[in-house]
C-alpha positions in Angstrom: 89.7 90.4 232.9 93.3 89.5 233.8 95.9 88.3 231.4 95.8 84.7 232.4 92.0 84.6 231.9 92.5 86.1 228.4 95.0 83.4 227.6 92.5 80.8 228.8 89.8 82.4 226.6 92.1 82.2 223.6 92.8 78.5 224.3 89.1 77.6 224.7 88.1 79.7 221.8 90.5 78.0 219.4 89.5 74.6 220.8 85.8 75.3 220.2 86.7 76.4 216.6 88.6 73.1 216.1 85.6 71.1 217.3 83.2 73.0 215.0 85.6 72.5 212.1 86.0 68.8 212.9 82.3 68.1 212.7 81.9 70.3 209.6 84.6 68.4 207.8 83.1 65.1 208.9 79.8 66.1 207.5 81.4 67.2 204.2 83.3 64.0 204.0 80.1 61.9 204.5 78.4 63.9 201.8 81.2 63.2 199.4 82.2 66.8 198.9 84.9 69.3 199.9 82.4 72.0 201.0 82.2 75.6 199.9 85.0 76.6 202.3 88.5 75.1 202.2 89.0 74.5 205.9 92.0 72.1 206.1 94.7 74.7 206.5 92.6 76.9 208.7 91.6 74.0 210.9 95.3 73.1 211.5 96.0 76.7 212.3 93.3 76.7 215.1 94.6 73.4 216.4 98.2 74.7 216.8 97.0 77.9 218.4 94.7 76.0 220.8 97.5 73.8 222.0 100.0 76.7 222.2 97.6 78.9 224.3 96.8 75.9 226.6 100.6 75.4 227.2 101.0 79.1 227.9 98.1 79.1 230.3 99.8 76.2 232.2 103.1 78.1 232.6 104.4 77.4 236.0 102.7 74.1 236.2 104.5 72.3 233.3 108.3 72.4 232.6 109.5 75.7 231.0 110.7 74.1 227.8 107.1 73.1 227.1 105.5 76.4 228.1 108.1 78.8 226.6 110.0 77.6 223.4 107.7 74.8 222.4 104.5 76.7 223.1 105.8 79.7 221.1 106.9 77.5 218.2 103.4 76.1 218.1 102.0 79.6 218.3 104.1 80.8 215.4 103.1 77.8 213.3 99.4 78.5 214.1 99.6 82.1 213.0 101.6 81.2 209.9 98.9 78.7 208.9 96.3 81.4 209.6 98.0 83.6 207.1 98.4 80.6 204.7 94.6 79.9 204.9 93.9 83.5 203.9 96.4 83.2 201.0 94.5 80.1 199.8 91.2 81.9 200.2 92.6 84.6 198.0 93.6 82.0 195.3 97.4 82.1 196.1 98.7 78.6 196.6 102.4 79.6 196.8 102.4 80.5 200.5 104.8 77.7 201.4 107.6 79.3 199.3 107.4 82.5 201.4 105.9 81.7 204.8 107.7 78.4 205.7 111.2 79.9 205.6 110.0 82.9 207.7 108.4 80.5 210.2 111.6 78.4 210.5 113.7 81.5 211.0 111.3 82.9 213.6 111.3 79.7 215.6 115.1 79.5 215.5 115.5 83.1 216.7 113.1 82.6 219.6 114.6 79.2 220.7 118.1 80.7 220.5 116.9 83.7 222.7 115.5 81.3 225.3 118.6 79.1 225.2 120.9 82.0 225.9 118.6 83.2 228.6 117.5 86.5 227.1 115.2 88.5 229.4 111.4 88.1 229.0 110.8 91.5 227.4 113.1 90.6 224.5 111.3 87.3 224.0 108.0 89.1 224.1 109.2 91.5 221.5 110.3 88.7 219.2 106.9 86.9 219.6 105.0 90.2 218.9 107.0 91.0 215.8 106.6 87.5 214.4 102.9 87.3 215.1 102.4 90.8 213.7 104.3 89.8 210.5 101.9 86.9 209.9 98.9 89.2 210.5 100.3 91.5 207.8 101.1 88.6 205.5 97.4 87.5 205.7 96.2 91.0 205.2 98.5 91.4 202.1 96.9 88.3 200.5 93.4 89.6 201.1 94.4 93.1 200.0 95.5 92.2 196.5 93.2 93.9 194.0 92.0 96.4 196.7 90.0 98.5 194.2 88.0 95.5 193.0 87.7 93.9 196.5 84.5 93.6 198.4 83.7 95.7 201.5 84.2 92.5 203.6 87.7 92.0 202.3 88.6 95.6 202.9 87.3 95.5 206.4 89.3 92.4 207.2 92.5 93.9 205.8 92.1 97.1 207.8 91.2 95.2 211.0 94.2 92.9 210.6 96.6 95.8 210.1 95.3 97.7 213.1 95.5 94.6 215.3 98.9 93.7 214.0 100.0 97.2 214.9 98.7 96.7 218.5 100.4 93.4 218.9 103.8 94.7 217.6 103.5 97.9 219.7 102.9 95.7 222.8 106.1 93.8 222.2 108.2 96.9 221.4 106.9 98.8 224.4 107.6 95.8 226.7 111.2 96.0 225.5 111.6 99.7 225.5 109.7 100.3 228.8 110.1 97.2 230.9 109.0 99.2 234.0 106.1 100.9 232.2 105.7 104.6 231.5 103.8 107.0 233.9 100.3 105.6 233.9 101.0 102.9 231.3 101.9 99.8 233.4 103.6 96.7 232.0 100.4 94.7 232.8 98.3 97.2 230.7 100.7 96.9 227.8 100.6 93.1 227.9 96.8 93.1 228.3 96.3 95.2 225.2 98.4 92.9 223.2 96.6 89.8 224.4 93.2 91.5 223.8 94.3 92.3 220.3 95.1 88.6 219.7 91.7 87.7 221.1 90.0 90.1 218.8 92.0 88.7 215.9 90.8 85.2 216.7 87.2 86.4 216.6 87.7 88.5 213.5 89.5 85.7 211.6 86.9 83.2 212.6 83.9 85.1 211.4 85.8 86.7 208.5 87.1 83.4 207.1 83.6 81.9 207.2 82.0 84.9 205.6 84.7 84.9 202.9 83.9 81.3 202.2 80.2 82.2 201.8 81.1 85.1 199.6 83.2 82.9 197.4 80.4 80.4 197.2 77.9 83.1 196.1 80.4 84.3 193.5 80.8 80.7 192.2 77.1 80.2 192.0 76.6 83.5 190.1 79.4 82.5 187.7 77.9 79.1 187.1 74.5 80.7 186.2 76.1 82.3 183.2 78.8 79.7 182.2 78.5 76.5 180.3 80.2 74.0 182.5 81.4 71.8 179.6 83.1 74.3 177.3 83.9 77.0 179.9 82.3 79.7 177.7 79.2 81.8 178.6 75.9 80.0 178.2 72.9 81.6 176.5 72.1 83.8 179.5 75.7 84.9 180.0 76.1 85.6 176.3 73.0 87.7 176.1 74.1 89.7 179.2 77.5 90.4 177.6 75.9 91.4 174.3 73.5 93.9 175.9 75.9 96.9 176.2 77.1 96.4 172.7 73.5 96.6 171.5 73.3 100.0 173.1 76.6 101.1 171.6 75.3 100.2 168.1 73.1 103.3 168.3 76.1 105.5 168.3 78.3 106.3 165.3 81.5 104.2 165.0 82.6 100.7 164.0 79.8 98.1 164.3 79.8 94.9 166.3 79.5 91.7 164.4 77.7 88.5 165.4 78.4 85.0 164.1 76.1 82.1 164.7 77.9 78.8 164.4 76.3 75.3 164.2 78.2 72.1 164.0 77.0 70.1 161.1 75.2 66.8 162.0 76.2 67.1 165.6 73.2 65.0 166.7 74.5 62.2 164.5 77.8 62.2 166.5 75.9 61.9 169.8 73.8 59.1 168.4 76.6 57.1 166.7 79.4 57.6 169.3 77.7 58.6 172.5 77.5 61.8 174.4 81.0 61.5 175.9 82.4 61.7 172.4 80.0 64.5 171.6 81.4 66.4 174.6 84.9 65.9 173.3 84.0 67.3 170.0 82.4 70.4 171.5 85.4 71.1 173.7 87.8 70.6 170.8 85.7 72.9 168.6 85.6 75.7 171.2 89.4 75.4 171.7 90.1 75.8 167.9 87.7 78.7 167.6 89.3 80.6 170.5 92.6 80.4 168.6 91.1 82.3 165.8 89.6 85.1 168.0 91.0 88.2 169.7 91.0 88.6 173.5 88.1 91.1 173.1 85.9 88.7 171.2 83.4 86.5 173.0 82.2 83.0 172.3 79.1 81.6 174.0 77.1 78.3 173.8 73.5 78.7 172.9 72.7 75.0 173.3 73.6 71.7 171.8 76.1 72.2 168.9 75.1 75.9 168.4 77.3 78.8 169.4 77.4 82.5 169.1 80.5 84.7 168.6 80.6 88.4 169.3 83.2 90.5 167.5 83.4 94.1 168.9 84.2 96.9 166.4 84.2 94.6 163.4 82.6 95.2 160.1 80.6 92.6 158.3 83.3 92.0 155.7 85.9 91.5 158.4 83.5 89.2 160.3 83.1 87.1 157.1 86.9 86.6 157.0 86.9 85.6 160.7 84.0 83.2 160.1 85.8 81.7 157.1 88.9 81.2 159.1 87.0 79.5 161.9 85.1 77.3 159.4 88.4 76.2 157.8 90.1 75.5 161.2 87.2 73.3 162.3 87.3 71.4 159.0 91.0 70.7 159.5 90.6 69.5 163.1 90.1 65.7 163.5 88.9 64.6 166.9 90.4 61.3 168.1 87.9 59.2 170.1 88.5 55.7 171.4 87.2 53.9 168.4 87.1 56.6 165.7 88.6 59.8 164.3 85.8 62.3 163.8 86.0 65.0 161.2 83.8 68.0 161.9 82.4 70.8 159.8 80.4 73.8 160.7 78.0 76.2 159.1 78.1 79.9 160.1 75.8 82.9 159.7 77.2 86.4 159.9 75.6 89.8 160.6 76.3 93.1 162.4 74.3 94.9 165.1 72.1 97.7 163.6 70.9 100.8 165.4 67.3 99.6 165.5 68.1 96.0 166.5 66.6 94.2 169.4 68.1 90.9 170.5 65.2 89.1 168.8 65.8 90.8 165.4 69.5 90.4 165.6 69.5 86.7 166.2 66.7 86.2 163.7 68.8 87.8 161.0 71.9 85.7 162.0 69.8 82.5 162.1 68.5 83.3 158.6 72.0 83.6 157.4 72.9 80.3 159.1 69.9 78.5 157.4 71.2 79.8 154.1 74.6 78.3 154.8 73.0 75.0 155.6 70.8 75.1 152.5 73.8 75.7 150.4 75.3 72.4 151.4 76.7 73.0 154.9 80.3 73.7 155.8 79.6 77.2 154.5 79.7 80.8 155.7 76.7 83.0 154.7 76.1 86.7 155.5 72.8 88.4 156.3 71.3 90.6 153.8 72.0 94.4 154.1 68.9 96.5 154.6 69.1 97.8 151.0 69.3 94.2 149.6 66.4 93.1 151.7 64.2 95.9 150.3 65.2 95.0 146.7 64.3 91.4 147.4 
């Protein structure tokens, strides 16, 4: 396959990706959603690259200012947006601060080289270095947190770095060896560079879509264990987090405490003021509780107005103090709704994980302490009986 055919393949490949993305975005817009993959920046990248490769393919047919400086400016922009899309996929939204100035400088350098009539090998070297830089920038975004990254991310990082090396080497060899070197002809050097760009197009296309699918799977897994309203683990997520601490309770050392918290008369708030106000109350209560907890502590929603709090390496006496602090903070927090100011109180039951506990026995003991707090008049903290006290009773 000759170089011009590869350039045409790049143009048509990017155009086909643009068409696919257009119909995908139209479908997502009709469905009223943004879709699991953020494609706006990536779609623009493919569009710029498609137009640039088309102009490069038509070199000799169209005026030089369109097929050399303008086409390369579009190509630089397309690869900059490619890197930007990967930054966004990696959760980094600050790409404009770094990549836009580099893009502007790269376009200025190339246009200046064309205006002063620098030879083609020098312009090829500039293009190769700029494109290679944006490959590396995209790989750097994906490579953050390498040790915790998935195999897909690692593969894409390695592939982008290898292809970036091939593209840059093509430009530098064209500059250093304009006439080729023994069996390495200029056409072969240029062909390897264009082939690397073609492979990058394919790798980015499939890689970006697979990354989107991977992110969607991760988000679905997260939502399975997270309460969407309060942004704390739901019952399932809390039980999963508690499991290793149940195992650790069989070893000597500081125990892990468990607090069951129930908002007093929460159903009445929903009935009198509506569920929207009830949701406001829950969110405000969780926020005030988190301020009383350490980073290592975990709060989860069991359902309705009932929550559980896990306190690692905390004795029952210390857990009682934490529970009392939480109870007092909730009582001092009025929630301002549209037509009322709602004062909340909470009842709390406290226990610690014992060596012979199962999840059932642990929560049963905590629930018994909670019922005792409610029977004592609510807005109270009660602790579960110790094994010795239970036997005496």
